[in-house]
N, C-alpha and C positions, 0 to 999 in steps of 0.2 A: 536337293539343294545342299545338303550337308556334304555329299561327295564332291560337288562342284567347289564348295568353299575350301575343303581340304586340299583339292588339287591346286587352287589358286594360291593358298598359303605355301604349299610345297614348291610350286614353280617360283614364287617370289623369293623364298628362302634360297633356292638353288641359284637364282639369278644374282642375288646379293652375294652369295658365296663365291661365285665365279668372278663377279666384279671385284671382290676383295682380292682374289688371287691374281687377277690381271693387273690391278693397280700395284700389287705387291711386286710384280715383275717389271714394272715400267719406271721405277724410280731412277732418277739420274745418278750415275756413279759419282763418288767423291773424286776430286781432282788428283791427277798423278803429278809426279815431280819430273826431274830430268837427270840425265847422267852426263858428266863432263870430265874432261882431263883424263881420258882413257889412254894409258901408256903400256905398251908391251913390255913384259919383264924378261930378263935374261934367263930366268928359270922360275919354276913354280914353287911356292912355299911347301913345306912338308905337309903331307896329307892329301894333296891332289893326286889323281890317278897318273901313273907313269905315261909319258908321251903327250901330255896336255900342253897347249900353249896358253900362257897366263897373262892377264892384264890387270893393272890397278887403275881404279877410277874413283870418282867422288859422286855421291848421291845427294841431290837437293830435293826436298819435299816441303810443302806448306807446313808451318808451325812445328818444324823440327830443325835441329842443328844439322849441318852437312855431315855426312858420314862416309868415310872411305871404305872400299871393299875391293877384293880380288876375285876375279872370275877366270876359270879355265875352260877351254873347249877342245874337243877332239872328235874326229871321225876317222874311219879307216879307208877313206877314199871311195871312189865309185859313186853310184847313185845313192844319195842319202834318203832313207825312208821317212825321216822326220827328226825333230830336235826334242830332247828330253832334258829338262832343267831340274836339278836336285836342290832341295832345301833341307839343311840339317836341323837337328833339334836344338833346344836351349836358345841361347842368344845368337846362334849361327856363326860364332867366332871360332868354331872348331869343326873340322870335317870328321865324320865318323860313320861307319856302317854302310857306305855307298859302294865299296870296291866290287863286291860280287855282282851288284846290279849294273854297275858301269860296264864291266866286262861282258855281261850278257847282252846289253843293249848295243855295244860296239860291234860285237860279233854278228848281231842280227841287222846291221846296216844303219844304225841310228847315230846321229851326232849327239854327244852328251855335253852338258854344261854344269860345272860345279861352282858354288858360290861360297865365299868366306868373308864375313863382315869384319871390319877392324875392331868393332865392339858390338855389344848386343843391339840388334836392330830395333828391339821393342822400346828402347829408351829414347824419348824425344830430346832430352837435355834442354828443354826450354821452360820458362816460367808461364808461358801462355797455354801450354797443353802438356799433360803427362799421360795422354791416352794411348794405350796399345793400338787401338783402332787407327788413330792418327799416324802412329809410327808405321803401321802396316802399309802405308803409302810406299815405303821403301821396297819391300819385296814385290809389291804390285808393279811398281815402276820398273824394277829389274826385269820382270817377266815381259813387260811391254817393250823394253829395250832389246831383249833377246829376240822377240818376235819381229821387231822393226829392222834389226841389224845383223843378227846371227842366223836366224831361221832362213832356210832357202827352199822350202817346199816339203810336201808330205805332211805328217802330223806335227802339231805344236802342242807339246805335252809337258806335264810337271809331276814330280814326285816329292813328297815331303814326309818327314818323320817328326812326331810330337809337335813342338812349336813350329816346325817346318810345315806340317800339315795345316797348322793354324794360319801360317802366312798365305798358303794357297787358298784356304777357305775365305779369308778376308778379301783376297783379290777377286774371288768369284762373287761374293755377296755384296761387296761395297765398292769395288774399284773397276768393274767392267771387264774382269778377266774372261768371262764367258763369251765375250765378243770374238775371242781368237783361240782360246784353249780348246783343244780337241779331246784330250783325255787326261785325267788326273788320278793319281794313286795317293790316298791319304792314310798314313800309317800311324796308329796310336794317337788318335786325335781327330779333329782339331781340339787342342787343349784349352782354347779360349771360347768355347761354345757359350757359356754363361758364367762369366767371372764372378758375378755377384753371388751365385749359388755355390761357388767354390770357396768364397771368402767369408760369407756371413756367419756370425756367431749369435745364437746357437746354430749349429750346422743344420742344413736342410735335410729332408728325407732321402733315404737311399733310392737311387734310380734303378729301374729295370731296363736292361739293355736288350733290344730286339724282343719286346713283348710279343706274345702270340698275335699274329695277324699284321705285324708291321711290314710295310712294303719293302721289298728288296732284301730281306734278311736271309742269311745263309747260316743256320745254326740255331740252337735252342736258347731261350732267354737266360740271363744271369744278372745278379745284383752288383751294383758298384756305387760307392759314395761319390758325389760330385766335389767333395771338399779337398782342397789342395793339402798335401802332406809333405813333411820333411823339407828338403831344400827347395822344393817348388814354392813353398810359402814365401821364403825370402826372395826368390826370383820375382814373384808377383808383386811383393812389396816394392822392389826396386823399379820394375817395369811400369807399374801403375802409378807410382809416385805417392802411394798411400800405404804407410807402414803398419796398417792394422789388420791385414788379411789373416783370418783364422788365428787371432792372437789371444783368444780367451774371452774377448768381448765383454758385454754384448756390443754388437756393431751399431754404429750410428746410422741414422737415416741418410745423412749426407754421403757416407761411404757406400751404402747400398746403391744409391742413385748413380754415383760416380762409376762404380764397377759395372753396373748394368749398362750404362751408356757406352762403355768401351768394348762390350762383348760383341761377338759375331751375331748372336741372336739377342738383340737388345730390347725386345718387347715392343718394338714399333713396326710399322709397315715399310720402313725405309730400306732394309736390306733386300736384295733379290735372291730368291731361291728357285728361279726358273732359268735353266741352262739347257735349252732344247738341242743345242749343237755340241754339247760337251758331255762325254761319258765320264762317269765317276765311280770309283770303288773305294770303300772304306774297309779298314782292317783293324780290329780291336782285340786287345788281350782280355781273355775271360778270367774268372776267378779260379780256374784250374791251373794254378801256378804257385810258386813259392812266395811270390810277392804280388801286391796289387796296389796301384795308385788310382787317381781319378781320371785317367786319360779316356777310359771307355765312357764314363758318365758324361764328361764334358763333350766328347764326340757325339753322344746320343742327342744332346740338345740341338745339334746341327742336323743330324741325320733324320730326326723325326719330322723335319720340315718337308721331307720328300715323300709324298703320298700318292702321286699320280705318275704313270709312265712317261707322260709328255713333258715332265719337268726337266728331264735329262735325255741324252742320246743313248743312255745305257747306264744302269745303276745296280750296285750290289753292296751289301754290308756284311762282312764275314767275321764270324767268331773265330778267334785263334786260341787254342788251348796250349798249355805248357810253354808259354813264352819264357824267354830268358830274361831275368830281372823283371821289372815292372812293365816294360814297353817293347820287349824284343820279339816283335811279331815274325821277323824273318826266321827265327829259330824254332818257332812254335809250329803247330799243325792245324790245318783246316778241319771242319767236320768230316770231310772226305778222306782225311789222313794224308794230305799233301803237305809237304814242308812249306811254311809261309813264304820263304824267299822264292821258291819255285813257282808257287801260285801267283804271287805278286808280279814277278818278272814276266811270266807267261801272259798274264792279263794285260800288262803294258805293251808287250810286243805285239799281241793280237789286236789291241785297241788303239794304238797310236797311229792313226791315219787321218788325213784331212777330212773334216766334216763341214767346215765353214766354206761353202762355195761362193759366198758373197763378200768375203773379206778382200782387202787390197793386196795381200801377198799370197 
């Protein structure tokens, strides 16, 4: 009788766990916005890859002010293997660090798209909402815009650095990006994994990145504090509309709730972490470097949500040693001794192919 009872309890617990995961994956995504007034420019602004054709347009999203942006696109002709969209770090109003990746992807038959916001995409500029999660409608809408109007077949893919990786993660978790994205590369982030843990005072405990046994990890564990440091504190102050991030505190309960609610991992069952037709790779700087910030710890809050192979179409999280600066994964090395830029670009080239056979394009 005792064995039967234990079996019933185990099956009930397993059923409840699976039900929770399934419900977790079935939440309706947040609404997207729209793109309007797209006009081709006579030349691209400084920073775009040579040879690109550029356009300026305006983004509209719920509970945010309209925001202008410039996007450039290029391919080398012939059969295009897929489309790869780049998201830069910070507020996305400056292009940096994409050139080597762009060249590699063009040479391997992909169309590339670069994006430059007129000002930081994270700022809603409204009195009704100052949530970074709300503002993330903008990059999510841009991805959908590219898929609907620029993508022409093959893989639909995205690559982001720092806050740019945060933009992609918000799109996947909150805005339905997994419905069409085939492959994503997330570099040095996403840095908005749990904003509350990055801002709260007293600071929370140090995180262990890739603890022993964590699914998909390539490399040994290392420590990192989730707390924002340096100029990142001021950026979060501005973007979140709350000027008390890591300011010496102690933090108010209201601020804690506000920051948690705008995080990618917000403590509820509302975000989706099930992307069965999207392959995903994360790349995080270890503590083997001259400098270290919280990008690894913030990313870990997101990556630790992935515990089963069926959640993605392919998954890895790679430790990068000897990064340049705090987030320069491209100049660091993998546990196998491969330069970060080489490993990331090879992973994208091999993995950016069509996986969604039921989508409309």
